[in-house]
N, C-alpha and C positions, 0 to 999 in steps of 0.2 A: 435596450433590445425589446423590452416589454412594450414600450410605446410604439415602436416601429411595427411589431406584430399586430398590435391593436389597430393601428392606422391601416395596415395592409388588409386586415380582416374587414374593416369598415368599407374600404374601397371595393373589395371583391363582393361583399354582400350587396352593396349599393349597385355595383355594375351589373351583376348577374340577376338582380331581382326584377329588372325591367323586362318587359316583353320585347324580345329582340325584333319581332316583326313590326311592331308599332314604332320602335326606335328607328328601324331601317326606313320606314315610310317617312318619318319626320325628317330624317337626314337627307333623303332623296329630295324632299320638297325644298329644303334650304340649299342643297347643292344645285338644284335646277334654277332657283332664283338667283343664286350667285353667278352661275354661268351665264344666265341671260343678262344680268346687269354688266358683267365684264364684257360680254359680246357687244353690248351697246357702247361701251367705252372704246372698244377696238374700232368700231365703226366711226366713232367720233375722232379717233386718231387719224384714220384714213381720210376722213373728210377734211380735217384741218391740214393735213399734209398736201392734199390737192389744192386747198385754198392758198397755199404759198405761191402757186402759179399765178395768182391774181396780181402779184407785185410787178412782174415785168409787163403785164397787160396794162396796168395802171400807169406805168412809166411811159409806155408808148402812147397811151391816150392823152397823157398830159403834154407830151412833147409834140407829137405829130397831129394829134386831134384837137389841140387847143384852138386853132383858128376856126374849126367848124363846130365848136361847142361841147367838146368832150372833156373839158377841164375838170368839172365837178365830178363826173363819173370816174375819171382817172384818179382823183384824190381819194375817193371812196374805195376804189380797188387797191390803191397803195396801202391804205389803212388796214384793209382786210388782209393783205399779203404780209404786212409787218406783224400783225397780232397773231397770225395763224401758228407760227412755231411755238409760241408761248402757250397757246391753248392746246396744241398737240402734246406738249410735255405735261401739261396738267391732266389731260385725259390718260396719258400713259402712266403717270404716277398714281392715278386713282384705281387702276385695274386691280392690283392685289387687294386693295381695301374693299372693292366691290365683290371680289371673289369670296372673302370671308364675311361679308355682310356688315362691315363697320359703318360704311357711308350709306 
């Protein structure tokens, strides 16, 4: 019981000894940085979800456009469309870590 009271006393003294205005300003800075980083990841998710649409475009270019020279471009678009869902999941999983500033 004595150790618990001593620990709580140290926590309260430490917590209330800081200037609350300066602490609030520092917290707002970290919060703003976290929200900005998470917002960038949300934009990354949206971008990768839209890149999934390159898969059918690439298939059409490889099949119908092969005689007129769209084979290479079609393969590149297929590759972009196939990798996009995995990148979108990566962006989505990193959002919470960006919010708390781990990554």
